[in-house]
Backbone as CSV, one residue per row, in Angstrom:
resi,resn,N_x,N_y,N_z,CA_x,CA_y,CA_z,C_x,C_y,C_z
1,MET,185.119,158.916,69.761,184.824,157.707,70.536,183.438,157.801,71.180
2,ARG,183.141,158.969,71.784,181.822,159.142,72.397,180.714,159.026,71.354
3,LEU,180.958,159.599,70.164,179.968,159.515,69.096,179.720,158.063,68.701
4,LYS,180.817,157.282,68.671,180.697,155.867,68.311,179.805,155.125,69.312
5,TYR,180.042,155.355,70.619,179.232,154.681,71.643,177.782,155.159,71.608
6,PHE,177.595,156.447,71.285,176.246,156.990,71.198,175.464,156.321,70.064
7,ILE,176.140,156.123,68.945,175.507,155.465,67.793,175.144,154.020,68.136
8,ILE,176.066,153.329,68.842,175.798,151.942,69.256,174.596,151.894,70.183
9,LEU,174.546,152.865,71.127,173.430,152.910,72.067,172.115,153.126,71.337
10,LEU,172.085,154.069,70.387,170.872,154.314,69.621,170.452,153.077,68.840
11,THR,171.427,152.353,68.297,171.136,151.130,67.544,170.492,150.083,68.428
12,LEU,171.037,149.920,69.651,170.488,148.942,70.586,169.066,149.307,71.004
13,VAL,168.839,150.586,71.305,167.513,151.043,71.693,166.529,150.799,70.556
14,SER,166.955,151.152,69.340,166.097,150.964,68.175,165.789,149.490,67.955
15,TYR,166.807,148.629,68.146,166.637,147.183,67.971,165.590,146.642,68.944
16,HIS,165.745,146.984,70.224,164.825,146.458,71.221,163.417,147.021,71.043
17,THR,163.330,148.290,70.603,162.013,148.875,70.346,161.326,148.144,69.201
18,ASN,162.079,147.890,68.122,161.517,147.197,66.978,161.141,145.762,67.330
19,GLN,161.983,145.127,68.152,161.671,143.775,68.574,160.352,143.739,69.329
20,ALA,160.146,144.686,70.243,158.906,144.739,71.011,157.710,144.931,70.083
21,GLN,157.899,145.784,69.049,156.810,146.046,68.125,156.487,144.816,67.280
22,ASN,157.485,143.952,67.041,157.282,142.792,66.194,156.782,141.569,66.959
23,ILE,156.851,141.599,68.293,156.368,140.476,69.087,154.850,140.381,68.957
24,LYS,154.361,139.162,68.738,152.915,138.947,68.665,152.493,138.105,69.845
25,ILE,151.635,138.654,70.674,151.085,137.884,71.783,149.921,137.032,71.294
26,THR,149.117,137.589,70.409,147.931,136.911,69.883,147.946,136.987,68.361
27,PRO,147.625,135.896,67.664,147.516,135.976,66.206,146.407,136.939,65.799
28,THR,146.504,137.462,64.611,145.433,138.308,64.085,144.235,137.431,63.730
29,PRO,143.041,138.030,63.625,141.884,137.246,63.190,142.137,136.521,61.868
30,SER,142.830,137.164,60.956,143.128,136.540,59.670,144.013,135.305,59.846
31,GLU,144.980,135.400,60.764,145.868,134.260,60.999,145.124,133.096,61.645
32,ILE,144.182,133.398,62.550,143.388,132.315,63.155,142.482,131.678,62.102
33,LYS,141.957,132.471,61.191,141.159,131.905,60.097,142.015,130.989,59.228
34,THR,143.259,131.368,59.006,144.171,130.541,58.226,144.449,129.211,58.930
35,LEU,144.497,129.240,60.261,144.707,128.018,61.039,143.511,127.073,60.964
36,THR,142.320,127.622,60.744,141.080,126.834,60.815,140.266,126.998,59.535
37,PRO,140.854,126.669,58.372,140.182,126.957,57.101,138.954,126.098,56.840
38,GLU,138.852,124.941,57.496,137.724,124.044,57.225,136.451,124.454,57.969
39,TRP,136.578,125.398,58.901,135.393,125.928,59.572,134.767,126.981,58.662
40,THR,133.495,126.785,58.318,132.819,127.714,57.402,131.698,128.488,58.081
41,GLY,131.534,128.289,59.393,130.456,128.954,60.108,130.847,130.297,60.680
42,GLU,130.064,130.738,61.646,130.261,132.033,62.286,131.571,132.044,63.069
43,ARG,132.179,133.230,63.188,133.417,133.393,63.939,133.287,134.559,64.913
44,PHE,134.126,134.505,65.964,134.242,135.640,66.863,135.067,136.728,66.187
45,ASP,135.050,137.919,66.758,135.834,139.019,66.209,137.325,138.693,66.181
46,ASP,137.781,137.837,67.115,139.206,137.485,67.135,139.567,136.406,66.113
47,GLY,138.572,135.935,65.357,138.825,134.946,64.306,138.519,133.516,64.702
48,ARG,138.310,133.262,65.996,138.052,131.879,66.417,136.706,131.379,65.895
49,PRO,136.644,130.089,65.518,135.342,129.505,65.164,134.361,129.630,66.325
50,LYS,133.113,129.935,66.005,132.087,130.075,67.028,131.115,128.897,66.913
51,VAL,131.500,127.777,67.520,130.611,126.622,67.577,129.347,127.045,68.331
52,SER,128.184,126.656,67.821,126.936,127.157,68.386,126.698,126.641,69.803
53,ASP,125.961,127.438,70.577,125.602,127.035,71.937,124.778,125.743,71.917
54,GLY,123.924,125.593,70.905,123.091,124.401,70.814,123.908,123.131,70.653
55,ILE,124.915,123.183,69.796,125.781,122.012,69.602,126.566,121.723,70.875
56,LEU,127.034,122.764,71.560,127.768,122.550,72.806,126.887,121.888,73.860
57,GLN,125.627,122.288,73.942,124.719,121.662,74.898,124.518,120.192,74.576
58,ARG,124.391,119.867,73.292,124.247,118.468,72.894,125.535,117.684,73.144
59,LEU,126.661,118.343,73.001,127.951,117.692,73.251,128.058,117.210,74.695
60,LYS,127.398,117.905,75.601,127.446,117.567,77.020,127.011,116.128,77.300
61,SER,126.111,115.621,76.474,125.557,114.287,76.699,126.370,113.179,76.032
62,ILE,127.418,113.556,75.300,128.220,112.580,74.566,129.299,112.012,75.481
63,SER,129.589,110.736,75.348,130.672,110.143,76.137,132.020,110.459,75.497
64,ILE,133.049,110.480,76.317,134.412,110.675,75.818,134.748,109.609,74.778
65,GLU,134.340,108.373,75.047,134.669,107.264,74.137,134.028,107.449,72.770
66,GLU,132.769,107.924,72.750,132.092,108.136,71.473,132.780,109.231,70.664
67,ALA,133.115,110.330,71.331,133.807,111.423,70.638,135.181,110.973,70.164
68,TRP,135.897,110.268,71.024,137.244,109.780,70.695,137.194,108.847,69.490
69,GLY,136.211,107.937,69.480,136.116,106.975,68.389,135.897,107.644,67.044
70,THR,135.015,108.638,67.017,134.763,109.352,65.764,136.011,110.079,65.289
71,LEU,136.687,110.766,66.209,137.893,111.502,65.825,138.986,110.566,65.324
72,ARG,139.148,109.410,65.968,140.144,108.435,65.512,139.819,107.960,64.098
73,ASN,138.537,107.703,63.838,138.138,107.254,62.504,138.427,108.312,61.442
74,LEU,138.430,109.571,61.867,138.696,110.678,60.937,140.178,111.044,60.868
75,GLY,141.018,110.311,61.611,142.460,110.538,61.550,142.994,111.514,62.580
76,PHE,142.155,111.931,63.531,142.595,112.848,64.587,142.890,112.014,65.844
77,ASN,144.135,111.626,65.986,144.524,110.643,66.995,145.076,111.247,68.277
78,ASN,145.221,112.552,68.332,145.917,113.186,69.463,145.082,114.305,70.067
79,GLN,143.842,113.971,70.438,142.916,114.999,70.931,142.454,114.756,72.361
80,PHE,143.001,113.749,73.033,142.555,113.415,74.387,143.701,113.521,75.378
81,GLU,143.377,114.018,76.576,144.325,114.012,77.691,143.582,113.592,78.949
82,GLY,144.163,112.666,79.699,143.558,112.170,80.925,144.424,112.465,82.137
83,ASP,144.126,111.787,83.240,144.900,111.895,84.484,144.882,113.318,85.035
84,TRP,143.668,113.797,85.343,143.489,115.143,85.868,143.060,115.116,87.330
85,MET,143.362,116.179,88.040,142.700,116.489,89.299,141.534,117.404,88.926
86,VAL,140.298,116.969,89.238,139.111,117.723,88.843,138.464,118.318,90.092
87,ILE,138.189,119.601,90.041,137.638,120.279,91.217,136.249,119.732,91.557
88,HIS,135.396,119.558,90.539,134.063,118.969,90.748,133.915,117.799,89.768
89,PRO,134.352,116.602,90.147,134.407,115.473,89.209,133.071,115.060,88.622
90,ASP,131.975,115.326,89.315,130.676,114.881,88.830,130.006,115.883,87.891
91,GLN,130.697,116.977,87.594,130.143,117.976,86.687,130.830,117.911,85.337
92,VAL,130.052,118.093,84.286,130.572,118.111,82.917,130.772,119.562,82.481
93,MET,131.843,119.821,81.738,132.078,121.174,81.222,132.283,121.102,79.713
94,VAL,131.599,121.970,78.995,131.791,122.097,77.549,132.009,123.571,77.228
95,GLY,132.701,123.822,76.129,132.918,125.214,75.729,133.868,125.312,74.557
96,ARG,134.274,126.546,74.268,135.178,126.832,73.150,136.535,127.237,73.714
97,ALA,137.589,126.742,73.114,138.928,126.923,73.673,139.493,128.318,73.420
98,VAL,139.955,128.937,74.512,140.895,130.055,74.438,142.208,129.500,74.976
99,THR,143.244,129.505,74.164,144.500,128.835,74.531,145.555,129.832,75.004
100,ALA,146.399,129.365,75.913,147.521,130.181,76.387,148.736,129.277,76.587
101,GLN,149.888,129.787,76.225,151.143,129.049,76.363,152.025,129.737,77.397
102,TYR,152.517,128.944,78.362,153.459,129.449,79.361,154.782,128.706,79.219
103,MET,155.848,129.395,79.607,157.192,128.821,79.534,157.996,129.256,80.747
104,PRO,159.093,128.558,81.052,160.002,129.063,82.081,160.516,130.444,81.674
105,THR,160.631,131.331,82.639,160.994,132.715,82.332,162.366,132.817,81.693
106,ARG,162.433,133.523,80.588,163.680,133.996,79.992,163.544,135.508,79.958
107,GLN,164.352,136.200,80.729,164.095,137.595,81.049,164.028,138.505,79.835
108,ASP,164.901,138.290,78.834,164.873,139.192,77.683,163.566,139.053,76.898
109,TRP,163.115,137.823,76.740,161.847,137.611,76.035,160.670,138.109,76.873
110,ASN,160.706,137.843,78.165,159.629,138.286,79.047,159.492,139.808,79.021
111,ASN,160.621,140.502,78.971,160.581,141.966,78.884,159.900,142.425,77.597
112,LEU,160.209,141.736,76.490,159.589,142.096,75.219,158.092,141.846,75.236
113,ILE,157.690,140.714,75.837,156.265,140.394,75.941,155.538,141.471,76.754
114,LYS,156.140,141.875,77.881,155.502,142.884,78.725,155.411,144.225,78.017
115,LYS,156.460,144.603,77.293,156.426,145.868,76.559,155.332,145.852,75.494
116,GLN,155.235,144.729,74.790,154.198,144.630,73.770,152.818,144.671,74.406
117,GLY,152.669,144.016,75.556,151.396,144.046,76.270,151.005,145.452,76.674
118,GLU,151.961,146.213,77.163,151.699,147.599,77.529,151.260,148.401,76.304
119,ALA,151.935,148.153,75.178,151.590,148.861,73.946,150.172,148.520,73.488
120,GLU,149.712,147.316,73.806,148.372,146.881,73.411,147.319,147.229,74.463
121,GLY,147.760,147.864,75.565,146.828,148.268,76.605,146.485,147.180,77.597
122,ARG,147.287,146.125,77.643,147.043,145.047,78.610,147.559,145.483,79.975
123,VAL,146.846,145.077,81.028,147.220,145.489,82.376,147.316,144.264,83.279
124,GLY,148.035,144.430,84.399,148.151,143.361,85.382,149.193,142.334,85.007
125,GLY,149.274,141.265,85.816,150.198,140.183,85.534,149.843,139.480,84.236
126,THR,150.858,138.950,83.574,150.600,138.329,82.268,149.671,137.122,82.378
127,ASN,149.616,136.471,83.549,148.708,135.334,83.680,147.241,135.759,83.750
128,SER,146.994,137.064,83.824,145.607,137.547,83.769,145.203,137.944,82.351
129,TRP,146.153,138.091,81.445,145.830,138.557,80.098,144.891,137.616,79.340
130,PRO,145.073,136.289,79.410,144.106,135.426,78.714,142.689,135.574,79.261
131,ILE,142.565,135.909,80.545,141.235,136.061,81.142,140.509,137.245,80.520
132,ASP,141.259,138.286,80.166,140.653,139.504,79.627,139.950,139.266,78.297
133,VAL,140.340,138.208,77.562,139.753,137.983,76.233,138.582,137.017,76.273
134,LEU,138.262,136.445,77.433,137.199,135.450,77.529,135.821,136.066,77.295
135,VAL,134.964,135.277,76.660,133.551,135.635,76.494,132.719,134.430,76.932
136,PRO,131.419,134.615,77.179,130.593,133.492,77.633,130.713,132.264,76.720
137,GLY,130.891,131.115,77.350,131.041,129.864,76.603,132.477,129.452,76.369
138,ASP,133.434,130.335,76.671,134.848,130.000,76.506,135.360,129.146,77.667
139,ILE,136.414,128.399,77.410,137.162,127.711,78.454,138.627,128.120,78.317
140,TYR,139.202,128.563,79.411,140.604,128.988,79.444,141.464,127.728,79.512
141,ILE,142.197,127.460,78.418,143.049,126.276,78.297,144.495,126.731,78.322
142,ALA,145.299,126.225,79.251,146.682,126.695,79.362,147.663,125.544,79.466
143,ASP,148.736,125.654,78.700,149.877,124.757,78.865,150.836,125.395,79.856
144,GLY,150.801,124.903,81.086,151.730,125.364,82.112,152.899,124.411,82.277
145,TYR,153.171,123.613,81.231,154.258,122.625,81.134,154.407,121.756,82.385
146,GLY,153.278,121.515,83.062,153.264,120.599,84.206,153.875,121.136,85.475
147,LYS,154.121,122.440,85.537,154.760,123.016,86.718,153.740,123.124,87.854
148,ILE,154.071,122.565,89.003,153.165,122.578,90.150,153.617,123.628,91.166
149,VAL,154.768,123.422,91.807,155.289,124.393,92.767,155.708,125.651,92.011
150,ASP,155.212,126.802,92.459,155.470,128.093,91.802,154.906,128.148,90.379
151,GLY,153.986,127.247,90.073,153.371,127.241,88.743,151.878,127.473,88.793
152,THR,151.408,128.084,89.878,149.960,128.263,90.089,149.437,129.412,89.221
153,LEU,148.722,129.073,88.173,148.296,130.070,87.197,147.189,130.972,87.714
154,ILE,146.349,130.453,88.617,145.292,131.276,89.198,145.054,130.884,90.651
155,GLY,144.397,131.789,91.388,143.813,131.495,92.679,142.339,131.840,92.609
156,ASP,141.701,131.996,93.762,140.253,132.204,93.725,139.856,133.581,93.197
157,ASN,140.728,134.598,93.324,140.387,135.912,92.757,140.256,135.825,91.234
158,LEU,141.278,135.263,90.589,141.221,135.125,89.138,140.157,134.110,88.731
159,GLY,139.923,133.108,89.580,138.865,132.146,89.298,137.509,132.811,89.206
160,ASN,137.243,133.746,90.118,135.981,134.488,90.058,135.880,135.313,88.788
161,SER,136.991,135.923,88.387,136.986,136.714,87.159,136.735,135.837,85.937
162,ILE,137.368,134.656,85.925,137.172,133.722,84.809,135.712,133.336,84.691
163,TYR,135.076,133.002,85.819,133.682,132.578,85.750,132.767,133.740,85.359
164,THR,133.063,134.929,85.858,132.251,136.096,85.504,132.264,136.320,84.002
165,LYS,133.415,136.158,83.368,133.537,136.434,81.935,133.048,135.277,81.064
166,SER,133.344,134.049,81.469,133.100,132.911,80.589,131.914,132.046,80.989
167,LYS,131.481,132.153,82.272,130.484,131.233,82.830,130.964,129.787,82.701
168,ASN,132.279,129.618,82.783,132.898,128.314,82.640,134.103,128.233,83.571
169,GLY,135.023,127.336,83.281,136.183,127.158,84.142,137.473,127.072,83.359
170,VAL,138.394,126.218,83.826,139.730,126.163,83.261,140.175,124.724,83.047
171,ILE,141.133,124.564,82.134,141.851,123.302,81.949,143.320,123.681,81.855
172,PHE,144.080,123.328,82.877,145.478,123.746,82.982,146.399,122.528,83.048
173,TYR,147.351,122.467,82.135,148.442,121.500,82.290,149.470,122.161,83.204
174,GLY,149.038,122.335,84.445,149.799,123.053,85.457,148.980,123.059,86.732
175,SER,149.157,124.065,87.564,148.537,124.031,88.888,147.781,125.312,89.202
176,VAL,147.049,125.246,90.328,146.337,126.408,90.858,146.607,126.486,92.357
177,ARG,146.235,127.618,92.944,146.253,127.781,94.394,144.838,128.135,94.861
178,ASP,144.634,128.202,96.168,143.317,128.575,96.725,142.206,127.631,96.249
179,VAL,142.466,126.326,96.286,141.466,125.373,95.810,140.152,125.490,96.580
180,GLU,140.236,125.702,97.890,139.007,125.816,98.677,138.172,127.008,98.217
181,GLY,138.841,128.090,97.847,138.124,129.252,97.321,137.545,128.987,95.942
182,LEU,138.270,128.240,95.116,137.770,127.912,93.782,136.564,126.984,93.853
183,GLU,136.568,126.082,94.835,135.478,125.113,94.971,134.131,125.767,95.225
184,VAL,134.127,126.925,95.847,132.850,127.547,96.222,132.345,128.537,95.187
185,ILE,133.047,128.676,94.064,132.540,129.524,92.974,131.499,128.710,92.221
186,GLU,130.241,129.039,92.407,129.163,128.245,91.811,129.243,128.272,90.287
187,GLY,129.295,127.096,89.677,129.372,126.987,88.226,130.781,126.850,87.693
188,PHE,131.775,127.200,88.515,133.179,127.118,88.082,133.675,125.687,88.242
189,ASN,134.521,125.245,87.328,135.162,123.943,87.459,136.561,124.020,86.874
190,GLY,137.384,123.048,87.233,138.755,123.054,86.757,139.325,121.662,86.622
191,TRP,140.006,121.442,85.510,140.800,120.234,85.285,142.252,120.689,85.352
192,ILE,142.981,120.226,86.355,144.326,120.718,86.625,145.238,119.540,86.909
193,LYS,146.541,119.794,86.894,147.505,118.734,87.174,147.973,118.742,88.624
194,GLY,147.561,119.729,89.393,147.944,119.741,90.796,147.559,121.036,91.485
195,TYR,147.798,121.029,92.783,147.515,122.193,93.630,148.762,122.493,94.458
196,ASP,149.001,123.791,94.689,150.111,124.196,95.562,149.782,125.567,96.138
197,PRO,150.185,125.836,97.389,149.887,127.144,97.983,150.814,128.261,97.500
198,SER,151.833,127.920,96.698,152.816,128.923,96.276,152.227,129.884,95.245
199,TYR,152.934,131.015,95.056,152.593,131.969,94.014,153.361,131.634,92.738
200,ILE,152.833,132.075,91.609,153.503,131.863,90.341,154.835,132.604,90.318
201,GLN,155.897,131.898,89.944,157.236,132.482,89.865,158.017,131.831,88.730
202,GLU,158.935,132.599,88.149,159.826,132.106,87.093,159.048,131.412,85.979
203,MET,157.939,132.042,85.601,157.047,131.491,84.585,156.481,132.650,83.790
204,MET,156.492,132.541,82.476,156.042,133.675,81.673,155.042,133.230,80.610
205,LEU,154.105,134.114,80.308,153.183,133.920,79.196,153.927,134.162,77.894
206,SER,153.780,133.259,76.937,154.437,133.483,75.643,153.452,133.745,74.513
207,SER,152.195,133.275,74.639,151.226,133.577,73.579,149.809,133.266,74.044
208,ILE,148.860,133.871,73.363,147.426,133.627,73.566,146.815,133.264,72.221
209,ASN,145.979,132.229,72.225,145.230,131.790,71.039,146.121,131.363,69.878
210,ASN,147.199,130.664,70.234,147.965,129.888,69.268,147.717,128.409,69.554
211,PRO,147.999,127.520,68.610,147.927,126.084,68.922,148.897,125.749,70.056
212,ILE,148.458,124.890,70.969,149.304,124.492,72.093,149.235,122.985,72.262
213,ARG,150.214,122.470,73.017,150.202,121.059,73.409,149.700,120.966,74.842
214,LEU,148.790,120.024,75.079,148.311,119.750,76.429,148.511,118.256,76.685
215,GLY,149.683,117.889,77.161,149.985,116.485,77.373,149.996,115.731,76.065
216,ARG,149.029,114.813,75.888,148.922,114.013,74.675,148.197,114.733,73.548
217,ALA,147.615,115.873,73.833,146.693,116.502,72.886,147.255,117.783,72.285
218,THR,146.828,118.057,71.048,147.076,119.342,70.405,145.765,120.114,70.386
219,VAL,145.815,121.360,70.833,144.600,122.164,70.992,144.712,123.436,70.150
220,PHE,143.667,123.714,69.387,143.588,124.934,68.580,142.611,125.912,69.234
221,PRO,142.829,127.207,69.051,141.832,128.172,69.512,140.508,127.930,68.800
222,GLY,139.431,127.907,69.586,138.115,127.662,69.007,137.695,126.212,68.991
223,ASP,138.595,125.290,69.356,138.189,123.886,69.475,137.008,123.756,70.426
224,ALA,136.109,122.816,70.144,135.054,122.479,71.094,135.654,121.546,72.139
225,VAL,135.366,121.805,73.405,135.977,121.082,74.514,134.901,120.307,75.268
226,LEU,135.174,119.016,75.490,134.308,118.181,76.324,135.149,117.652,77.475
227,ALA,134.829,118.094,78.699,135.599,117.720,79.890,134.702,116.943,80.847
228,LYS,135.116,115.715,81.145,134.399,114.862,82.084,135.398,114.288,83.076
229,LYS,134.899,113.563,84.079,135.795,113.074,85.120,136.850,112.121,84.570
230,GLY,136.571,111.479,83.435,137.539,110.567,82.847,138.612,111.229,82.028
231,GLY,138.438,112.509,81.703,139.435,113.200,80.893,138.819,114.297,80.051
232,VAL,139.633,114.835,79.157,139.217,115.960,78.320,139.524,115.638,76.863
233,ILE,138.561,115.936,75.987,138.781,115.757,74.560,138.556,117.090,73.850
234,PHE,139.447,117.389,72.909,139.435,118.657,72.188,139.055,118.364,70.738
235,ILE,137.909,118.894,70.297,137.338,118.536,69.008,137.491,119.704,68.032
236,PRO,138.178,119.491,66.906,138.253,120.576,65.916,136.866,121.092,65.579
237,ALA,136.742,122.401,65.487,135.423,123.020,65.345,134.661,122.484,64.141
238,HIS,135.352,122.226,63.047,134.659,121.792,61.838,134.161,120.348,61.927
239,LEU,134.563,119.620,62.984,134.151,118.229,63.141,133.135,118.017,64.264
240,VAL,132.889,119.042,65.067,132.100,118.815,66.287,130.670,118.381,65.981
241,GLU,130.049,118.963,64.968,128.674,118.561,64.656,128.636,117.113,64.198
242,GLN,129.619,116.720,63.413,129.701,115.328,62.967,129.883,114.379,64.154
243,VAL,130.730,114.767,65.098,130.955,113.962,66.303,129.656,113.815,67.096
244,VAL,128.944,114.908,67.265,127.721,114.892,68.067,126.634,114.054,67.402
245,VAL,126.396,114.282,66.122,125.319,113.563,65.436,125.606,112.063,65.408
246,ARG,126.851,111.688,65.149,127.188,110.253,65.121,126.947,109.623,66.489
247,ALA,127.382,110.305,67.546,127.207,109.767,68.896,125.721,109.660,69.247
248,GLU,124.950,110.668,68.862,123.516,110.628,69.136,122.844,109.482,68.380
249,PHE,123.282,109.264,67.139,122.715,108.168,66.363,123.049,106.821,66.995
250,ILE,124.282,106.653,67.425,124.678,105.388,68.057,123.849,105.142,69.314
251,ALA,123.589,106.209,70.082,122.770,106.070,71.287,121.349,105.625,70.923
252,LEU,120.778,106.176,69.848,119.454,105.755,69.394,119.466,104.298,68.925
253,ARG,120.481,103.966,68.158,120.617,102.596,67.652,120.716,101.600,68.803
254,ASP,121.499,101.960,69.827,121.659,101.086,70.992,120.348,100.945,71.766
255,ALA,119.633,102.077,71.937,118.363,102.020,72.666,117.364,101.115,71.953
256,PHE,117.288,101.244,70.636,116.411,100.380,69.837,116.842,98.921,69.964
257,GLY,118.143,98.686,69.812,118.648,97.316,69.868,118.372,96.648,71.203
258,ILE,118.608,97.375,72.294,118.369,96.818,73.635,116.895,96.477,73.816
259,GLN,116.017,97.389,73.371,114.583,97.130,73.517,114.175,95.878,72.746
260,LYS,114.658,95.749,71.533,114.261,94.612,70.702,114.869,93.304,71.211
261,LEU,116.041,93.371,71.807,116.629,92.173,72.402,115.804,91.714,73.602
262,ARG,115.356,92.681,74.414,114.537,92.339,75.575,113.191,91.756,75.153
263,GLU,112.672,92.269,74.045,111.405,91.741,73.541,111.578,90.382,72.881
264,GLY,112.837,90.004,72.603,113.106,88.731,71.946,112.834,88.751,70.459
265,LYS,112.697,89.938,69.884,112.376,90.027,68.461,113.579,89.693,67.588
266,TYR,114.785,90.094,68.045,116.000,89.810,67.289,117.023,89.140,68.202
267,THR,117.971,88.466,67.586,119.055,87.850,68.344,120.223,88.830,68.448
268,PRO,121.139,88.631,69.413,122.319,89.502,69.494,123.119,89.523,68.198
269,GLY,123.194,88.385,67.538,123.934,88.342,66.276,123.319,89.220,65.209
270,GLU,121.992,89.332,65.199,121.327,90.175,64.209,121.523,91.657,64.512
271,ILE,121.511,92.002,65.801,121.639,93.403,66.198,123.074,93.895,66.096
272,ASP,124.043,93.034,66.389,125.438,93.473,66.466,126.167,93.482,65.132
273,ARG,125.527,92.997,64.086,126.167,93.038,62.766,125.511,94.129,61.917
274,LYS,125.900,94.202,60.655,125.266,95.142,59.732,123.794,94.782,59.596
275,TRP,122.921,95.770,59.795,121.489,95.490,59.838,120.925,95.140,58.461
276,THR,119.940,94.250,58.482,119.195,93.938,57.263,118.205,95.062,56.964
277,ASP,117.649,95.029,55.763,116.654,96.046,55.396,115.437,95.981,56.305
278,ASN,115.071,94.790,56.745,113.912,94.651,57.641,114.162,95.328,58.990
279,ILE,115.361,95.141,59.550,115.684,95.777,60.834,115.748,97.287,60.667
280,LYS,116.318,97.744,59.564,116.383,99.191,59.315,114.974,99.791,59.239
281,ALA,114.078,99.115,58.552,112.699,99.608,58.451,112.016,99.605,59.822
282,ASP,112.300,98.593,60.622,111.742,98.521,61.973,112.287,99.666,62.830
283,PHE,113.565,99.968,62.671,114.212,101.062,63.419,113.572,102.406,63.052
284,ILE,113.314,102.628,61.769,112.710,103.889,61.335,111.290,104.006,61.884
285,SER,110.557,102.888,61.905,109.218,102.909,62.505,109.294,103.222,63.996
286,TRP,110.313,102.690,64.661,110.519,102.954,66.095,110.821,104.429,66.329
287,LEU,111.613,105.030,65.441,111.902,106.462,65.540,110.628,107.283,65.373
288,ASP,109.792,106.899,64.408,108.535,107.615,64.173,107.634,107.563,65.400
289,ALA,107.706,106.442,66.112,106.850,106.263,67.287,107.426,106.888,68.551
290,ASN,108.710,107.275,68.496,109.387,107.824,69.684,110.131,109.121,69.356
291,PRO,109.429,110.132,68.861,110.122,111.373,68.467,110.802,112.077,69.644
292,ASN,110.308,111.842,70.854,110.892,112.492,72.041,112.277,111.950,72.373
293,LYS,112.647,110.810,71.796,113.964,110.226,72.041,115.036,110.791,71.099
294,ILE,114.623,111.564,70.101,115.566,112.041,69.072,116.127,113.400,69.484
295,PRO,117.439,113.490,69.783,118.010,114.758,70.264,118.333,115.756,69.152
296,MET,118.515,115.249,67.933,118.798,116.139,66.804,117.506,116.424,66.045
297,THR,117.565,117.282,65.023,116.379,117.467,64.187,116.174,116.217,63.339
298,ARG,114.949,115.989,62.939,114.688,114.804,62.109,115.410,114.917,60.770
299,ALA,115.541,116.138,60.275,116.264,116.339,59.018,117.730,115.921,59.157
300,GLU,118.356,116.299,60.279,119.745,115.878,60.527,119.854,114.365,60.588
301,LEU,118.904,113.755,61.286,118.918,112.302,61.438,118.715,111.602,60.097
302,ASP,117.743,112.071,59.325,117.479,111.443,58.027,118.680,111.564,57.099
303,GLN,119.361,112.719,57.126,120.535,112.899,56.280,121.652,111.975,56.725
304,TYR,121.823,111.853,58.035,122.878,110.975,58.540,122.598,109.526,58.141
305,MET,121.345,109.075,58.282,121.019,107.690,57.928,121.168,107.445,56.437
306,LYS,120.875,108.471,55.645,121.017,108.351,54.194,122.478,108.120,53.796
307,ASP,123.388,108.811,54.490,124.810,108.726,54.144,125.517,107.554,54.826
308,ARG,124.866,106.906,55.783,125.514,105.883,56.603,125.523,104.528,55.914
309,ASP,126.633,103.811,56.059,126.705,102.408,55.643,126.323,101.578,56.861
310,TRP,125.119,101.073,56.866,124.581,100.396,58.047,125.364,99.129,58.371
C-alpha cells in the first residue's frame, strides 16, 4: 500500500514538473515570425518586427482618422480603442508593441507560471516581467481585462523602470496607482482605463508577446502604436509605411487644394473629385516648388503617385 501511494506521489510530482516545463510565457522568436509573416524587414532578437525609428517619428504627425481610414480600406477593421484616461493628453506617443495578458488568478496555473519564470531566471512580481523585456522605442501594452480596484499593474516605481528601459510609456486596459508620481516622470505617458490607490491582487500574468485583445482592438507584438488624446490605433508592422505615406500624401494634396481654392484657380468641385491631368501636373509643379513641405523622400512620393488612382 505504501509503495502504491509512493508511486502516485512520484507521478504527481513528475506531472507538475513536466507541466511547468511545458508552460510558455513568451513565444519563441520563430513563433513570433510565424505570427507576422508579411513583415520582411529587420527584427528584434525576440522575433518582433522592428519598425524603423524614422517611420515611427513620421507616424507621430498622422491623425488617428487618417491611419484608421487606410486600415479600414485594407480590411483591418478592429485596430482602434478609445475612451481612455490619459496622463498627459496633449502629448503623442508612438512605439512598438510589447504585449502582456493578465487574467483573474487561478492558483494552479499561477503556480506553474511562477515556476516557469523561475526556471527562466525571471525575478520579482509577474507584473514586472514584461518590463524586463522592454527596449528603447517599445510601448508596454497590457490587457488587464478592465480591472480597476486591485488591478493596478504599476505605480511610480515601475513607471520609472518602464521609462528608463523604453523611453516611452504604457497602454493598459486596466488601472495604475501613484498617478501623481507617474505624472512627474518626464517623457512618460499612459493611456489607462482608471486609477486606484489599491495594490494588485487576485490577478496573474498569463503571457508576454502573444496577440491580445484591448477593448475593440486586436494587438500583435511588434505592432506600430499611435496614441493620441482621441484614442489609440495599433498598426500591423507590414502596413505602417503604407499608412504613413498615404496620410502624408493626403496632407500634401489638401495643402495644395486649399492654396489653389484661396487663389481662386480651381472650384471646390474640381478639387474634391478625381483630378484632371491639368490639376495633377499643377500639383507636381507645386511639389517641385515646395520641397520643404514633403515629409517623405521624393522617390517614395513619386512611387506612390505612380501607383495611385487619382
